[in-house]
C-alpha positions in Angstrom: 49.8 36.5 94.9 51.8 36.1 91.8 52.6 32.5 92.7 48.9 31.8 93.3 47.9 33.4 89.9 50.4 31.1 88.2 49.3 28.1 90.1 45.6 28.5 89.3 45.8 30.0 85.8 43.2 28.4 83.5 44.4 25.9 81.0 44.5 27.4 77.5 42.9 25.6 74.6 45.4 23.3 72.8 46.5 24.5 69.4 46.5 22.3 66.3 50.1 21.3 66.5 49.8 20.7 70.3 46.9 18.3 69.6 49.2 16.3 67.4 51.5 15.7 70.3 48.6 14.8 72.6 47.3 12.3 70.0 50.7 10.6 69.8 50.6 10.2 73.6 47.1 8.7 73.6 47.7 6.3 70.7 50.8 4.4 71.8 49.4 1.1 70.7 48.9 2.3 67.2 52.4 3.7 67.1 53.8 0.4 68.4 52.0 -1.4 65.6 53.5 1.0 63.1 56.9 0.4 64.6 56.5 -3.3 64.2 55.5 -2.8 60.6 58.7 -0.7 60.1 60.8 -3.4 61.6 59.3 -6.0 59.1 59.9 -3.6 56.2 63.4 -2.8 57.4 64.3 -6.5 57.8 62.9 -7.2 54.4 64.9 -4.5 52.6 68.1 -5.4 54.4 68.0 -9.2 54.6 66.2 -10.5 51.5 68.3 -8.6 48.8 71.5 -9.9 50.4 70.6 -13.4 49.2 69.6 -12.5 45.7 71.8 -12.6 42.6 73.0 -9.5 40.8 70.3 -8.0 38.7 70.6 -8.5 35.0 71.5 -5.6 32.7 67.8 -5.1 31.6 66.5 -5.1 35.2 64.6 -2.1 36.6 63.4 -0.8 39.9 59.9 -1.9 39.3 60.7 -5.5 38.2 63.7 -6.4 40.4 63.4 -6.7 44.1 67.0 -6.1 44.8 67.1 -2.8 42.8 63.7 -1.8 44.3 64.9 -2.4 47.9 68.2 -0.6 47.2 66.4 2.4 45.8 63.8 2.5 48.7 66.5 2.2 51.4 69.3 4.4 50.1 67.5 6.5 47.6 64.3 7.4 49.5 64.5 6.2 53.1 67.8 7.8 54.4 67.4 11.1 52.5 63.9 11.2 53.9 65.1 10.5 57.4 67.5 13.5 57.3 64.9 15.8 55.8 62.4 14.7 58.5 65.0 15.4 61.2 65.6 18.9 59.9 61.9 19.8 59.7 60.3 17.8 62.5 63.0 16.9 64.9 64.0 13.4 65.8 60.6 11.8 64.8 62.5 9.1 63.1 64.1 8.0 66.3 61.0 8.3 68.4 58.3 6.9 66.1 60.0 4.8 63.4 63.6 3.7 64.0 63.7 -0.1 64.1 67.0 -0.3 66.0 65.8 1.9 68.9 62.4 0.2 69.1 63.9 -3.3 69.1 66.5 -2.3 71.7 63.7 -0.8 74.0 61.5 -3.9 73.6 64.2 -6.4 74.4 65.4 -4.3 77.4 62.2 -5.2 79.2 63.6 -8.7 79.5 67.2 -7.7 80.1 69.5 -7.7 83.1 69.1 -4.0 83.8 72.8 -3.6 84.8 73.9 -0.1 85.9 75.5 1.9 83.2 79.3 1.8 83.3 81.2 5.1 83.1 82.9 4.2 79.9 79.6 3.9 78.1 78.6 7.5 78.9 81.6 9.0 77.1 80.0 11.6 74.8 82.4 10.9 72.0 81.0 7.4 71.1 78.4 8.6 68.5 81.0 10.6 66.6 83.5 7.8 66.7 80.9 5.2 65.6 79.7 7.5 62.8 83.2 8.0 61.5 84.1 4.2 61.7 80.8 3.3 60.1 81.3 5.8 57.3 84.8 4.5 56.6 83.9 0.9 56.7 80.8 1.5 54.5 82.9 3.1 51.8 85.5 0.3 51.9 82.8 -2.4 51.3 80.5 -0.3 49.1 77.6 -0.3 51.4 75.4 1.7 49.1 75.9 -0.6 46.1 75.7 -4.1 47.6 73.1 -5.5 49.9 75.6 -8.0 51.5 77.6 -5.0 52.8 74.4 -3.2 54.0 73.3 -6.4 55.9 76.7 -6.6 57.5 76.8 -3.0 58.7 73.1 -2.5 59.5 72.6 -6.0 60.8 75.7 -5.6 63.0 74.4 -2.3 64.4 71.0 -3.8 65.1 72.6 -6.8 66.9 74.7 -4.4 69.0 71.6 -2.4 69.9 69.9 -5.6 71.1 72.9 -6.6 73.2 73.1 -3.2 74.8 69.3 -3.4 75.5 69.6 -6.8 77.1 72.5 -5.7 79.3 71.6 -2.2 80.4 68.1 -1.3 79.2 65.4 -1.2 81.8 62.9 -0.1 79.1 65.2 2.6 78.0 67.0 3.3 74.7 70.6 3.2 76.0 71.9 2.4 72.5 70.2 5.4 71.0 71.4 7.8 73.8 75.0 6.8 74.0 76.2 4.7 71.1 74.1 5.0 67.9 76.3 6.0 65.0 73.6 8.4 63.7 72.7 9.9 67.1 75.3 12.7 67.0 74.2 13.7 63.5 70.5 13.7 64.4 71.3 15.7 67.6 72.9 18.4 65.5 70.3 18.6 62.7 67.4 18.6 65.2 68.6 21.9 66.6 67.1 23.8 63.6 63.8 21.9 63.4 60.9 24.4 63.4 58.8 22.2 65.7 59.8 20.8 69.2 58.4 19.8 72.5 58.4 22.9 74.6 58.6 22.7 78.4 57.0 25.5 80.5 59.0 25.4 83.7 56.6 27.6 85.6 53.6 25.5 84.6 55.5 22.3 85.6 56.5 23.7 89.0 53.1 25.1 89.9 50.9 22.3 88.5 48.0 21.6 90.8 45.9 19.1 88.9 45.5 15.4 89.4 48.7 13.4 89.9 49.9 12.7 86.4 51.0 9.3 85.1 54.8 8.8 85.0 56.5 9.2 81.7 58.8 6.6 80.4 61.3 8.8 78.5 63.2 6.1 76.6 66.2 8.3 75.6 66.6 9.3 79.3 65.8 13.0 78.9 65.2 15.1 82.0 61.9 16.4 80.7 61.4 19.1 83.3 64.7 20.8 82.4 64.6 20.0 78.6 65.5 23.1 76.5 67.0 21.4 73.5 65.6 19.2 70.7 68.9 17.3 70.4 68.1 14.4 72.8 64.3 14.5 72.5 63.0 11.7 70.2 59.7 13.5 69.5 57.7 10.5 70.4 55.0 12.4 72.2 55.0 10.3 75.4 55.5 13.4 77.5 53.0 15.7 75.6 50.7 17.4 78.1 52.6 16.2 81.1 51.6 18.4 84.1 50.1 20.8 81.5 53.6 22.0 80.8 54.8 20.1 77.7 53.5 21.0 74.3 54.3 20.3 70.7 55.0 23.8 69.4 56.4 25.9 66.6 59.6 27.8 67.0 62.1 29.8 65.0 64.7 27.4 63.4 67.4 29.7 64.7 66.0 30.0 68.3 68.0 27.1 69.9 71.4 28.1 68.6 70.7 31.8 69.4 69.5 31.1 72.9 72.4 31.5 75.4 70.4 29.3 77.9 71.0 26.3 75.6 74.4 25.0 76.1 76.6 24.9 73.0 78.3 21.6 73.6 81.8 20.9 72.3 80.9 17.4 71.1 78.0 18.7 69.0 80.3 21.3 67.4 83.0 18.7 66.7 80.4 16.3 65.2 79.2 19.1 62.9 82.6 20.2 61.8 84.6 17.0 61.5 81.7 14.5 61.1 78.9 16.0 59.0 80.9 18.6 57.2 84.3 16.8 57.3 84.4 13.0 56.8 80.8 12.8 55.4 81.5 15.4 52.7 84.7 13.5 51.7 82.8 10.2 51.7 80.1 11.7 49.3 82.6 13.0 46.8 85.7 10.8 46.7 84.4 8.6 43.8 84.1 11.8 41.6 87.4 13.4 42.7 90.0 13.7 40.0 92.6 14.3 42.7 91.8 10.8 44.1 92.1 9.2 40.7 95.4 11.0 39.9 96.9 10.0 43.2 95.8 6.4 42.7 97.2 6.1 39.2 100.4 7.8 40.2 101.0 5.5 43.2 100.0 2.4 41.1 102.5 3.3 38.5 105.2 3.8 41.1 104.5 0.5 42.7 104.7 -1.3 39.3 107.9 0.4 38.4 109.5 -0.7 41.7 107.9 -4.2 41.5 105.9 -3.8 44.7 102.8 -5.7 43.7 101.4 -6.6 47.2 99.3 -3.4 47.4 97.9 -4.1 43.9 96.4 -7.4 44.8 92.6 -7.6 44.8 92.3 -11.0 46.5 90.5 -9.6 49.5 87.4 -10.9 51.2 84.2 -8.8 50.4 83.6 -8.0 54.1 87.0 -6.3 54.3 87.2 -4.6 50.9 84.7 -4.5 47.9 85.2 -7.8 46.1 82.5 -8.8 43.5 84.2 -10.4 40.5 80.8 -11.1 38.9 80.2 -7.3 38.8 83.8 -6.5 37.8 84.1 -4.5 41.0 87.2 -5.2 42.9 89.2 -3.1 45.4 92.9 -3.6 45.8 94.8 -3.0 49.1 95.9 0.3 47.5 92.3 1.3 46.9 91.5 0.6 50.6 94.4 2.5 51.9 93.7 5.6 49.7 90.0 5.6 50.6 90.9 5.6 54.3 93.5 8.3 53.8 91.2 10.5 51.7 88.4 10.3 54.1 90.4 10.6 57.3 93.0 13.1 56.2 90.8 15.0 53.8 87.8 15.1 56.1 90.1 16.0 59.0 91.8 18.8 57.1 88.4 20.1 56.0 87.2 20.1 59.6 90.3 22.0 60.7 89.8 24.6 57.9 86.2 25.1 59.0 87.2 25.3 62.7 89.4 28.4 62.0 86.3 30.6 61.5 84.5 29.9 64.8 87.7 30.2 66.7 88.5 33.6 65.1 84.9 34.9 65.5 84.8 34.0 69.2 88.2 35.5 69.8 87.2 38.7 68.1 84.0 39.2 70.1 85.4 38.0 73.5 81.9 37.3 74.8 81.4 34.2 77.1 78.0 33.3 75.5 79.4 33.5 72.0 81.9 30.6 72.2 83.5 29.0 69.2 81.1 26.1 69.8 78.1 28.3 69.3 79.5 29.8 66.2 80.3 26.3 64.9 76.6 25.4 65.5 75.6 28.3 63.3 76.7 26.1 60.4 73.9 23.7 61.1 71.7 24.8 58.2 74.7 24.3 55.8 75.4 20.9 57.4 71.8 19.9 56.8 71.9 21.0 53.2 75.2 19.2 52.7 74.1 15.8 54.1 70.8 15.9 52.2 72.6 16.8 49.0 75.1 13.9 49.5 72.5 11.3 50.2 70.3 12.5 47.3 73.2 11.7 45.0 72.2 8.0 45.5 68.7 8.9 44.6 69.8 10.6 41.4 72.0 7.7 40.4 69.0 5.3 40.5 66.7 7.8 38.7 69.4 8.3 35.9 69.6 4.5 35.5 65.9 4.5 34.9 66.2 7.4 32.4 63.9 9.6 34.5 63.9 13.3 33.3 66.1 15.3 35.7 66.2 18.7 34.0 65.1 20.3 37.2 68.0 18.7 39.2 70.6 21.5 38.9 68.1 24.2 40.0 67.0 22.1 43.0 70.6 21.5 44.1 71.4 25.2 43.8 68.2 26.1 45.7 69.0 23.7 48.6 72.7 24.6 48.8 71.8 28.3 48.6 69.2 27.9 51.4 71.8 26.2 53.6 74.5 28.8 52.9 72.1 31.7 53.5 70.7 30.2 56.7 74.2 29.7 58.2 75.3 33.2 57.1 72.2 34.8 58.6 72.5 32.8 61.8 76.2 33.7 62.2 75.4 37.3 61.6 72.7 37.3 64.3 75.1 35.8 66.7 77.8 38.4 66.0 75.3 41.2 66.2 74.6 40.3 69.8 78.1 40.9 71.0 78.5 44.0 73.3 81.6 45.1 71.5 82.8 47.5 68.8 81.1 47.3 65.5 84.3 46.5 63.5 84.8 43.5 65.7 81.3 42.3 65.0 81.7 42.8 61.2 85.1 40.9 61.2 83.5 38.0 63.2 80.7 37.8 60.6 83.2 38.0 57.7 85.2 35.2 59.3 82.1 33.0 59.4 81.5 33.5 55.7 84.7 31.5 55.1 83.3 28.0 56.0 80.0 28.9 54.2 81.9 29.7 51.0 84.3 26.7 51.3 81.5 24.1 51.6 79.6 25.9 48.8 82.7 25.7 46.6 83.2 22.0 47.3 79.6 21.2 46.2 80.0 23.4 43.2 83.0 21.4 42.2 81.2 18.1 42.7 78.0 19.0 40.8 79.2 21.4 38.0 83.0 20.8 37.5 83.9 17.2 38.2 
């Protein structure tokens, strides 16, 4: 009787947010048109400025296309993408991303080869993210459109090749290889909206045979419990009266023991977003970096080793723009790599200590170190948005825009990230069926990474 009641229960009226998902499913043509427009805008901002001369000293965002494109792309676009991922899930991937869209479109005419085992290795997004971050810093991707065209154009070309080889109308590049995919997967875990799947409704659906769903990122919709892989495109909304665009607590996914806390997500968060990315955002301001560079340069001169001080390097290997008086030497390149890899790696290891200790103290299978590491997701979101917004601030300062509110906004955002992670870690520790002193010690241990990242950003914004 219970099964029959479930099978024939009336369909409840769709809520306002649920209707948004259904609208996205019904208007695929309009979304595709929007995606083509984004592709054109993306191409224009990446390609055109690369062939323009350096802007004159008196140029502004509103009268120089190169500066305008640079501000839109790095100052607005990418901070906006991260903010959208934290608040709405991976809507950028599903509705706007030009790489994913192009890869899916070309895959319709590809070879459709079976996916090789090596391609499915879960570490590719993190490795690609670290390599892209390192290379971008070496060639100053944020400052020069030629560097942006090289990295982003190369990434788009790779997405097209993967689509042609393995696609079959799927986004293989996005699922397995995209450098930003691992970061998006982590940040989407705290989005307050997601596509919720009602397993009972799916199983006992008795209506008309539904149209099949082409889930481009290869998600098993019926068993989907996480927003990490879902691209929030709306194609599955309303499927079998079981999939709905819904509100949720931002903490619900990390707290839910039914959602697997994957090792690669935890490693990406600790060593990628909070490790290497943090080092990449702040090395140019670090007095430690400058002192090390000057000390090594002096030692090399005193010992007449001048090879590392040469700046005769092609621009696609190290920053080399004599007309802008911006030249990296081999020493600069080596120090940047060392600072990002060693500094980011050391920071990741220091952050890792807390989840390991908290998990060991509680000795509860569902409270693994991976899950405690994911409790730092709010802090990671605040950190990456703060880092990317530094580019926005640089452009606004150059235009003499009033920024008296900036310090308060930074404190508010960083404080929200720190408070969110501390609260999430405390909720996890409170669930452990163990002695109170162990729960308190586990919570105290998780305050260490929160305080460490907060101290780093305090140094960047208010000391250096």
